[in-house]
N, C-alpha and C positions, 0 to 999 in steps of 0.2 A: 230472591234477592231480586232487584231492580236492575233490569236490562237497559234503561233510561232510552226504548225506543218508542215510547210513545207519540213523539211528533216524525218518526221517521215515515218514507213510505220502501217498499220492497217488492221487487219484479222476480219474481222465481221462473225460470223456464220450464218446460215439461212437468208441472205440478198439477197435476190434476187426480196424480195416485203415487205411491210406492215413497221413493226420499224428500223430493221437489213437494208431496203435498203435507209429509211431516214437518218439511220445514216453515210451509208457509202456516200451518197452525201451530205451530212455536212462536211463530215473530207475531200472529196475532193473538195468542196469549198473551203477549208481552205487550199488547196495545197500539203496534206497528198496524199502518195500513198496506195491505197486502193484493197483490194484483197475482191473480192464477193464470197458468196460460198451458193449453193444449192443442191437440190437430184438430180438434173438432169443435162446433158451438154446443153440442149435446151434452158432451161431460166436462166441458168447462162450467157449463151452467149448472150440473149435478154436482160437480165439487164447489161450485159457490155456495149453493144451498145447505152442503153437507157442513161448512164451515160457519153459514151464519148460525144454522142451528146450535153449533158448538159453543159461538161465541154472540149472543144475540147482542147486538150495538156495533158489534165491529163494523170496520170499514174494511169491505171486499170486493173487489169487484173480480172482472176476467176478461181474458182476449184470446181468442182462437189464432193461430198461426200455426204451418207445417215448416220446422225449420230448414224441411227437403227444398222449398223454393223459396228464393231469397228477395221476391216480390211482395211474398206476405210476411217477411220478417220486416220488410221497410215498411210494411203499414203500419204492421205492429208498432215500431218504434215512434212512426208519427204518431201513434192514437197515446200512447203512455209518457211521452213524453218525457223530461228528468226524471229520476228515482233517488233516494238516497243508498239504497242496498241492492244489486244485483247480484242474481247467484246464478251462475251460469249450470245449471243442472241436467238439460235434455242432452239423452244420448242414445246410442243403439250398443247393442250386444249381442253375441253370438257366440254359439263353437262351432267352428268349420275348421278343416283340413287345409293347410295353407296353399295348395297345387290346385285346391277348387275354388277358391276365392279369384273372382275374374276383376277387372278393370275396373267395371261398371261399378261391384260392391265396396273394393277400394274407394272410388269417387264418390259412394252414397256416405261411408264411413266419415270420411274427411267433412264433406259437405254439412253433415250434420253435428259430428262430435267435436272438431276444431271450428269452420266458419259460423258457426253461428256464435260462440263466445266471441269469436274475432267481430262480426257484427254487431254483435249487442256492446260490447267494450268500445270498440270505436266509437260507437255513438253516445255512449253514455257513461264513459269514463272524464271526458274532457266537461262538462258542465261538473260534476263532481272537485274535478279540481279548480274551475272559478269559484265554487263556492267554497271551496278550501274543506269541505269534507266528505266523506263517503265510500263506502262498501264495495270491492268486488271479492264472490268468493265464487270459487270455483270446484265443481264436486267430481273431485276425484277418484283414482282408485288405485288398490296396492298394485294391481296389473299394468299400471303404468311406471313401475319400478322393477319388479320381476315378472315381465310379460309370458303368459302362457303359450305352450306351442299351439295349443289348439285354439286359442284367441289372439292370433300374430296381428289381425288387421284392429283390433278391440283395443290391443295393449299400443301399439305404436300410434295409432291416434288418440289414445288417453296420453301417450307419453308427451305428443306434441302440444296438447292442451298444456301440461304441468308447463312445460317451454314458457307457451305463452303468458301462463301466468307469473312465470317468474321474472321474464321479460316486464311486461305490463308494472310492475310492480316498481321499478326502477324508476319510472316515468312521474311516481308519486313523491320522491324525493323530498323533504322538508314540508310536505302537506301532512293535511291529519285524513288523507286518504289511505286507504291500505287495500294490497292485493292479496290473498291468500287461497292454499288449495287445501280441501281435506281430502286426505287419502283415507277412503273408505275399505271394509273388509267384506268378505262375503255378506250380503245383505239379506234380509229375507223379506224381500219387495213384492209388490202385485205379480209383479212378472216372473219372478223366481217362482213364487207360491203356485201360480196356473201352470209353469213348466213341470215344477214335482208332483203336483195334483195330475195331470195327464201320463207323466212316466209312470208313477204308481199306478195309476190305472191299468195301463198296459201292463205292467211289472207281476197284477193280480198283489200289490201291496198296501199296505196305507199311507196316505201321506208323509204322517208322524214318524212313523221305520223307515222311510227311503229319506224324508229330510234328515232324522238324525244319522245316517249311513253316509249323508254328504260331507257332513262336515271334512275338513282337513284337518289331517294330522297335526299340523305344524303351529294350528289355534291354541291360542294358551286359552282362551275362555270357555274354547270344545262345543261352540253351537254359533248357529247363526246369528249375526248381529240385527237388531228389529231397527227400522227407518227413523224409528225417535230417537234412538242412540246416537244417529249419525247427527240429526236436528240438533240436537243439545249441544253440539260443539260450534254448526254453524249458526245457530242463533248466538251463542256468547261472541264468535267473531264478526258479527253484523252489528255489534253492539258497540259504544261508546266505550266502554269497559276493556275492549281489546287492542288500545290503541298501539299499544308496546309492540304489535304481532302483526306484522308486516314482510311480504317477500316469503312468507314460510310456509311447507308443504307439513302439513300437522295430520301425525296418523290416527286414526279411529278403526282400525283393523284387525282387531283383536288379537292383536300379537301374531298375525301371519306371516308378516314380514321379518327377519332377521334384524336384532339389535341391532343400531348401527352407533 
């Protein structure tokens, strides 16, 4: 299927690995020009080289910026200019007891999981509206809807990002600009894989055994989701073919959430 992205420029925050990398790789395969982002120059350069090897002749560039620092985000925005597609992907997650999460950690989570999308969307939405076409896609999570008791700070910030996406969509009324969220489920990203390997080693298990044991009983697919499975939905939402989908929270959660 031709997703008609050949003349589009796509920026994905936090895209040197995991879901973000899978998204830029999928968009590049559809002929889009892509801009990779990560916290440091070396990882960005490595990701750009991998993408160029995957798609020789593709238009790939990268820019480093740490979303914990507003000044770096401002410099990033000044550098990339207007884009056709913004994918708000960058985010933090971990497991922690609610009583142990101090104010500084709460603020760090809001700074990256919420304010990153605020700052990017505030600058990049208006040019889309002026041009008359654009896409903003939030990489969300089922934890924004069903907040885990051991990840309350994560779930709360992702719920705020979901609300932001919903509100921004209302600003696009009557245009060809859309704003949507993808609610992903448990995904075997690079970060998750690294954690699984560390825990498996500590427990004298194979990573495959531990990975299998961690699959949630509520999952209908009974396995972790792969990053490219999330990317498949994102790249469709980025395309002109998704023109009738706006203000939506689309599930790619493997059936973890109860049927609505």
